[in-house]
C-alpha positions in Angstrom: -11.7 14.1 25.3 -9.6 16.0 22.7 -8.7 14.3 19.5 -5.1 13.5 18.9 -3.0 12.6 15.9 0.4 13.2 14.3 1.4 16.9 14.2 -1.9 17.7 15.8 -3.8 16.4 12.8 -6.4 13.7 13.3 -8.6 11.4 11.1 -11.5 13.2 9.5 -10.3 16.7 10.5 -11.4 19.3 7.9 -8.9 21.4 6.1 -10.4 24.5 7.8 -9.8 23.0 11.2 -6.0 22.6 10.5 -5.6 26.3 10.9 -3.4 26.5 7.8 -3.8 27.9 4.3 -4.0 24.6 2.3 -2.7 24.8 -1.3 -4.2 22.1 -3.5 -1.4 20.3 -5.4 -3.3 17.3 -6.7 -6.9 16.0 -6.6 -7.5 15.5 -2.9 -3.8 16.5 -2.1 -2.9 19.6 -0.2 0.3 21.3 1.0 0.0 23.0 4.4 1.9 26.1 5.3 1.9 25.1 9.0 0.5 22.4 11.2 -0.9 22.5 14.8 2.1 20.7 16.2 5.2 21.0 14.0 8.4 18.9 14.5 11.9 20.4 13.8 13.0 17.5 11.6 10.4 18.4 8.9 10.1 21.4 6.6 6.8 20.7 4.9 3.5 18.8 5.4 1.0 17.4 3.0 -2.4 15.9 3.6 -4.9 13.9 1.6 -8.5 15.0 2.3 -12.0 15.1 0.8 -15.0 17.2 1.9 -17.0 14.0 2.7 -14.4 12.2 4.9 -11.9 14.9 5.9 -8.2 14.1 6.3 -7.0 10.6 5.7 -3.3 10.9 5.3 -0.5 13.2 6.7 2.9 13.3 5.0 5.8 15.0 6.7 8.8 15.8 4.4 12.1 16.2 6.2 14.8 18.9 5.9 17.7 18.2 3.5 20.5 16.2 5.0 24.0 16.6 3.5 25.6 13.1 3.4 28.4 11.2 1.8 28.1 8.6 -1.0 27.7 5.9 1.6 24.5 7.7 2.9 25.8 7.5 6.5 24.2 10.8 7.7 20.9 10.0 5.9 20.8 6.5 7.4 21.6 7.9 10.8 18.7 10.3 10.6 16.4 7.5 9.4 17.5 5.3 12.4 17.0 8.1 14.8 13.4 8.7 13.6 12.8 5.0 13.4 13.7 4.7 17.1 11.4 7.6 18.0 8.5 6.0 16.2 9.3 2.6 17.7 9.0 4.1 21.2 5.4 5.2 20.4 4.1 2.4 18.0 6.3 -0.6 18.8 6.9 -3.5 16.5 7.5 -2.8 12.8 9.2 -4.1 9.7 12.4 -2.4 8.4 13.2 -3.0 4.8 16.7 -2.2 3.7 17.2 -3.9 0.4 19.1 -3.7 -2.8 17.3 -5.0 -5.8 18.8 -8.2 -7.3 21.2 -7.7 -10.2 22.0 -4.1 -9.4 25.5 -3.0 -10.3 25.4 -0.4 -7.5 26.1 -3.0 -4.8 29.2 -1.6 -3.1 28.9 0.4 0.2 30.1 3.6 -1.7 27.2 3.1 -4.1 24.5 3.5 -1.4 23.2 6.9 -2.5 23.4 6.2 -6.2 21.5 3.0 -5.8 18.8 4.8 -3.8 18.7 7.7 -6.3 17.9 5.3 -9.2 15.4 3.3 -7.1 17.5 0.1 -6.9 17.8 0.4 -3.1 15.1 1.0 -0.5 15.2 2.0 3.1 11.9 2.1 4.9 10.1 1.1 8.0 6.4 0.1 8.2 4.1 0.1 11.2 0.6 -1.6 11.1 -1.6 -3.9 13.1 -0.5 -6.7 10.8 3.1 -6.2 12.0 2.1 -6.1 15.6 2.3 -2.3 16.0 0.4 -0.4 18.6 -1.7 1.7 16.2 -3.4 4.6 18.0 -5.4 7.7 17.0 -7.3 5.9 14.2 -4.0 5.2 12.4 -3.9 2.3 9.9 -0.3 2.4 8.8 2.9 4.5 9.2 5.7 4.5 6.6 9.1 6.0 7.3 11.4 6.3 4.3 14.8 7.6 3.3 14.6 9.6 0.0 17.4 11.2 -2.0 17.7 14.3 -4.2 21.2 13.4 -5.5 24.2 11.4 -4.4 25.0 13.9 -1.6 21.6 15.1 -0.3 18.7 13.1 1.1 15.8 13.5 3.5 13.4 11.5 5.5 9.6 11.2 5.0 6.9 9.9 7.3 3.4 9.1 6.0 0.6 8.5 8.4 -2.4 6.7 6.9 -5.7 6.9 8.9 -8.3 4.2 8.8 -10.5 6.3 6.4 -7.7 6.2 3.8 -9.3 3.6 1.5 -12.7 5.3 1.3 -11.0 8.7 0.7 -8.8 7.2 -2.0 -12.0 5.8 -3.7 -13.7 9.2 -3.6 -10.6 10.9 -5.1 -10.2 8.2 -7.8 -13.9 8.6 -8.7 -13.4 12.4 -9.1 -10.4 11.9 -11.3 -12.1 9.2 -13.4 -15.1 11.6 -13.8 -12.7 13.8 -15.9 -12.2 11.2 -18.5 
């Protein structure tokens, strides 16, 4: 049986097995030049990995999406990807919220509110939410991110079930520097 996972990356896979030239960008964090199974909606991929436990997280960063101040094109791209993930993983929670008291509460303020982190648009899949988690996945988070009031992109993070132990190893390495 072959191992499966998002973009051809599976839990515990070593950086060498990815077949890419990983660039370390943070303790335990690596940017990949390519992945075994790329998707046209994304332009870059990041992973979290340790030598002890391999890869525990895959993050796909989407291509820039030109949009209006209402964020219509970005929201449409988000909804399209949400539907694709729903067809695989099923039930999830979608969070589309504006923080209480924000002055950026008009429809034309959507991108500005998201830019200053007073609005959030994300979807979360996990067993707790009734999702069909496969391939050793613990959680999936899809989010709409913004660069400015006219450009945004989507991001998907896949967290494997070894994420907690890898995060502990990485934290211990960082704390050792103190």
